[in-house]
C-alpha positions, 0 to 999 in steps of 0.5 A, a space after each residue: 515378267 511373272 511373279 516367279 521370275 521376280 521372286 527369283 530375281 530377289 534371291 541370290 544365286 546360292 539361295 536359289 540353289 538351296 531353294 531348289 534342293 528343298 524342292 527336291 527333298 519334298 519330291 523325294 518324300 512324295 515319290 518314295 523312290 528307293 535309289 538315285 540313278 543319276 544326276 546331271 550337272 549343267 556345267 560339265 559332263 565329267 561330273 556325271 555318275 554312271 549307275 553301272 559303275 556303282 557297286 554298292 548302295 551309298 550311305 547317307 553320309 556319302 550322299 550328303 557329302 556328294 550333294 554338298 560337293 556338287 553345290 560347291 562346284 556349281 557355286 565355283 563355276 557360276 559367275 558372281 552376282 553383282 550387288 545392287 546399290 541403293 543409289 541407282 545413279 552410282 550404278 549407272 555412272 560407275 558401271 562397276 561390279 560391286 562385291 555381293 554381300 556375304 550371307 552366312 547361312 547356318 544349315 543344320 544337317 538333316 537325315 537323308 531319306 534314301 529313295 531314288 528320285 529323278 529331280 527336275 531342276 529348272 534352270 535359273 533364269 536371271 533378269 535380262 537386265 543383269 550385268 553378268 553372263 547367264 549359264 543354265 545349270 541342271 542339278 540332280 540331287 536325291 537325299 532324304 531329310 527328316 526335317 527342313 533345313 533352317 536358314 539362320 541369318 542375322 538382322 543385318 543380312 535381312 536388311 541388305 537383302 531387302 535393300 537389294 530387292 528394292 534396288 532390283 525393282 527400281 532397276 527394272 524401270 530403267 532402260 538397259 542402255 541408260 544403265 550401261 552408258 556412263 552418265 556424266 553429271 550435268 554441270 551448271 554452265 558458269 556464266 561469268 563471261 555473260 555476267 562480265 558483259 552485263 556488268 560492263 554494259 551497266 558500267 558504260 551506261 552509268 559513265 555515259 549518263 554521268 558524262 551527259 548530265 555532267 556536261 549539261 551541268 557545266 554548260 548551265 553553270 556557264 550561262 547567266 545567273 539571270 538573263 533578264 536582270 539589269 542590275 549591276 553588281 560592284 565586284 572587287 578582284 584583289 591583287 594577286 588573286 588566283 583563278 580559284 579565288 576570283 571564281 569564289 569571289 564572283 560566286 559570292 557576289 552572285 554574278 556566276 553560278 559556280 566558282 569551281 566551274 569558272 576556275 576550270 573553264 578559265 584554265 581550260 581556255 588558258 585565260 590567265 590575264 585576269 586583272 585586279 580592280 573594281 568591276 561593275 558586272 551584271 547577272 545577265 552576263 555569261 561566264 565568257 562575258 565576265 572573263 572579257 571584262 576581267 581581261 580589260 582591267 578594273 578601276 582603282 576605285 569603285 565607280 557607277 556601272 555603265 548603262 551604255 557606251 558612246 563611241 565618237 569616231 575620229 574626224 567626227 564633227 559636233 553635228 555628228 557627235 550630237 546624232 550619236 548621243 541622240 541614239 543612246 538607249 537607257 534610263 538616264 538621270 536626264 534625257 540625252 538627246 541631240 538637241 540638248 547636246 547642241 544647246 549645251 555646246 553653245 551655252 556661253 556660261 557652260 563654256 566659260 565654266 569649262 575654260 576655267 577648268 581647262 585653261 591650257 586647252 581652252 585659252 585660245 578658244 575661238 570667240 563668238 565674233 570669230 565666225 566659228 560655227 561651234 566654239 568647241 568644235 575640234 576640242 571634243 576628243 574622239 573615243 569611247 565613253 561609258 554612259 552611266 545612270 548619272 551621266 548628263 549632257 554637261 558631264 558628257 561634254 566635260 569628259 570629252 574635253 578632259 580626254 582632249 586635255 589629257 592627250 595634249 598635255 605632253 605636247 603643250 610645250 612643243 606647241 608653244 615652241 612652234 609659235 602656235 596656239 592650241 586652236 591653230 594646231 587643232 585647226 591644222 590637225 582637223 584638215 590633216 585628219 581628212 586629207 591623209 589616211 596614212 601617218 607618213 602622208 599626214 606628216 607630209 601634208 602638214 608640212 605643205 600647210 606650214 609651207 603655204 602659211 609661211 609664204 602667205 599662200 591660201 591653204 586651198 583645202 576642199 575640206 574647209 569648204 565642205 564644212 562651210 557648206 555643211 557637207 563634211 562627213 557626208 558621202 561626196 562624189 568625185 564630181 562634187 568634190 571637183 566642182 566644189 564652189 571655191 567662191 563661197 562667202 564663208 570664214 572657212 573659205 581658205 581658197 579666198 582667205 589666207 591663213 587658217 579658219 576660225 577653228 577646227 572643222 572636226 575632232 582630229 585623232 591623236 595621230 593627226 595631232 602628233 603628225 601636225 606637231 612633228 610634220 615632215 619638212 619639204 619644199 612641197 607646196 601642192 599635193 593631190 590624191 589619186 581618187 582610185 587608190 588614195 596615193 598622194 602626189 606632191 609637187 613644188 610648182 604649179 605646173 607639176 601640180 597641174 600635171 598630177 591633177 590631170 593624170 590622177 584626177 581629171 582622167 578619172 572624171 572623164 572615165 566615170 562620165 563616159 561609163 555613165 
């Protein structure tokens, strides 16, 4: 773009016309022409002046009036020039025409010089980037002035013109298309959804982490306080204490880690049967182990803690009990061995001491001359006993005798009413314990023994022979039982000797004792058990009994021998 074009662009349309008029005046003065022949207007052919029609030479006033009228006509027909704002983005976004700032120019009338001039008016070229139509205009003006026309403008108009010029320069660097198109303001994308998901993920992560660490904390709180500790702690659970109070008591005693977690765990597992009393608990016990102890119930008074448990099964002999004692493990006050146990049960001084302590139980105890293997055989009640640090062999045997005395206390009067001694009852009960498994059979078998005793018949029980041989409690085959030596010389041979043995052959259970007291009365004198299913068959006569033996015992022996 040339400097002239840029200069024209900075001027308004009206200013360009005035500038062209000034140029015409200067040309008129230089050429000194006498008359003006014609002038053209680019807007309409109707405004042309034919020189032939002029009858007289126009005066200066008429020329001035005609020139000004032509200028006004051009301004009316020319398109309006939009004003350019300082803010280019407003022009691009709005794409609206802005009213041209009004410029008031005070033009002093000048005296025209009447010389004919052929003006050469250049068409006004607007910038190609302008947003209005271009209409080329040719103006022929001839008049003479004595002085230059002065333009008077206010400082505000000058400022607006300079701002318009700056806007035009800046618009020149903007592409045409970008100024026509409506540019939408760039909106920041709101990332609320993204922020929500991020917050949700963080929340879920925190919840997961909290749940994991919480679970680990709860699990660790249920573990033993000290898994390697052997120390016992005596804890008292008061009557009426709820699970929260129990948990607090256990926590203060140092046997659990957290009382609140204990309470929640007990409620979660529906452990509502926790009992009051004194307990000996260990720090090596888990929460589950402690709850099981609390369900068993405590003691009314504090007791020494148990280091081990000794279980005596029903039907055990003293030899078997001694073996069980010898298997105890722990740091006891004195060694608990099988040898010390067997020595103590044969100690006459100790036995005399116990007879004085439990007269109802031991007044009919076998004598040394009776031939009984162990005088206390059958008097040691089968049960589970707690072995404490202070437990001795003597205290252990005393505890077993106390348990038997407690079991028989309700039956002492019934035993006397049957004209039996405690020793005789326990002797019969020891046979019933081994001969029958069910309570019904035990009562019938006890009735058979009483019938045979009343008739003076030998009891003929293999159990007594096996005890005499030292085999009772061992695994005896059917063939060994059938081929038992019934001629053995022993006070326990109830095949050759009428009546009872010197004493019991094992420790009978409470069920066998009560079955022997409350036997089922019948006329049966014989019984035999099927070696296959254990069913017992009873008989009144020897012939009937022999048939039962042949069918339920001997036939089984034949099958076993043929299969071998």
